N, C-alpha and C positions, 0 to 999 in steps of 0.2 A: 702898390706893388712893394715887395721884402727888398731888402738892403741890396745894394748895389753899392761896389767900392769906388768911390769917386775922388778921382784927381783933378789936377788943374787941367780943365778943359780947354784946347786951344779955341781962340777967339776966331770967327768966320771972317776970313780975310780973302776971299775967293777959294773957290773948292781946287783942290789940286786933283786935276783932271786924269784921266787913262795914262797918257803921254810923260806926263809928268811925275806919276806914281812908280812908271815904271823906270824913269831914268833914275829915280831915287832906291831904286831895289825892290821896287813894290813886287810882291807875289812870290819873292823868293824863298820866304820861310813856306808857302803853301807847297812850292815846286820840291823843296827838300824833304816835305813831307811824303809826297806822292812818290819820289824817287826812293823812298825806304831810309834814307839819313837820321829820319825824325820818325820815330815809330808812334803809333797811336796810345801805347800805355803810357809813352813818356808825356805825350801831350796831356793826358789826363792826370798822369802824376805830378806835372808841373803847373797844371790849373789846381789842384787840391792843394798843394803847397804853399799856393800864392794866397790863399783865403778869399779869391774872387768868387762872388757872390753871384746867382743867378736871380731868378723871378722869386721864388719861395722859399730857397735854401741854398748852402753852397753850392757854386756850379758845379764843381766836380759830380756830387752826388746827382744831381740831375743827369749828367753827360754819362755817368757809368750807368744809370738806370736804363737808359735808351740804348746804349751801346750793348748791354745785356740782353736786350728785347728781340724778340725774334724779327725778321727781316720781311717784307721792306719796312724802313724806317723814314721820317720825315723830320723836318725843323721849320718851325715858326717863329720868325722874329718881329719883334713891337718896337715902334718908335713913336715916341710923343713929339709932334713938330710945331705945338701950338701951345699957348699958354704958359705961366711961372712953371709949371712941371715938366714942360717940354724944351726948356731952355738949353739943356745940357744935351738930349738928343739931337736936337735942331742943330748946334754948333758943332757936334760931331760930323753930321751929314752933309752940312754945307762947307766942311772945311777940309775934310778928308773921306770922303767917300766910298775910295777902293780901301782905304784901311779897313772900314766896316765890312766891306765884302771878303778882305780877304779873311778877316777874323770869323766870319760866317762860314766861308768855305772851308777852312780849319776845323770848325767845329764838327761842321756836318761830315768831312772826312774822317774825323777822330771817333765821332760815333756810328758811322756807316750810314748816316741819312741821303737817301738818293732824291729827295725833294726839297726844295726850300721856297720857302713865303715869306715876304717881307711886307708887313703892314705898317704903312705910316698914317699916323691920324693926325689931321689938321696940317698946317703948314701952309708957305705961299705958293702960288702957282709956280714960281719961278725954282722954287726948290723941287717940286714933283716933275718939272720938264728936266731939270739938271739930273735928278736920278735916273730917269727913264733913258735919256741920252748916253750916260755914262755905264748903264748896264747894257746897252746897246756894242757899246765899244767892246766891252768886256767879254759878249757871247761872241762878237766877231774874232776875237783874239784870247781865245781862250786858254788859260794857263796850261790844261794839260786835257786831252782827250777823255770824254766822258765826263766831264763836270758838271755837277747837276744846275740844271737852270734855276736862276733866283726869279720868282714869279713877284712883282710888285704891284700891291694893291692898297688903297687909300681909303682913310675913314673909318667907319664902323662896319666893316666887312665882318662877319662872324668867324670865328675859329674853325679849321678845319674838323669836319666830323666823320671822316673817311674811315676811323678806325684805327689808323697806322699808329704805333708808337711813335711819339712826336716830342722833340727837345724843343720847349718853348723858351725863348731867350729874349733880354731886352737889347737894344742895339749897343747900350753903353758899355754891358758886359762883353760883349763880342770884340768890341774896339779895342780893348786892352790885351786880348790874346795874342797878338804878334809882338808885343812888348814882352809879356811873360815870357815868350819862348826865346826873345832874344836877349833880352837883358837877365832874365832868370826870376824865379819864384822868388828868392829871397828878396830880391830889388822891390819887388811890387809889393811885398808882404810888409817890407820898411816903411812904405809909405802910410801905415797905419794912422798917423797923425792927420792925414789930408781925408780922411773918411768922413761921408755922412750918409747917414742912416736916413731912408725915405721910409716914412707910415705906410702901412697895408692900404 
């Protein structure tokens, strides 16, 4: 994988579940997007100004490419949850899964993706069960009508070959999207000293 901006990731101390996430103001930014308080162009601009990286290039370049493609559009999110390379992704998913989900949904909204697939490679059975349970809670209490369903897949399922324009992102990239919108692109860009570049 190409570079992702890595800040200090939270240690997994028990997942923040759906109820706790809502109590902390979770999905508020997503709802502001849907309500028109934050426009998709503003999200793309903020992501670009932040320096956030995607799978192969700056995230904004990938987002804008899909945003300008014909509809329907899709999104695929990958997360490694096993081995040394998966420590960060696993910590984010275990610690705050709904922040990951909110980042996914904001990105999907910004680029106009109507399908989301989350592919988790490896990880313990407890993590898988927790993610499935929390996604069910999210589906039962959708933040807005028409929310794309997040389809959860495990291990080495092949990428979708349905031919749709597809935004492919790492979970670690999407995790920071709510922070970029809330704290500002300049805040995220200022964390350059915390960046760690992963090899291909």
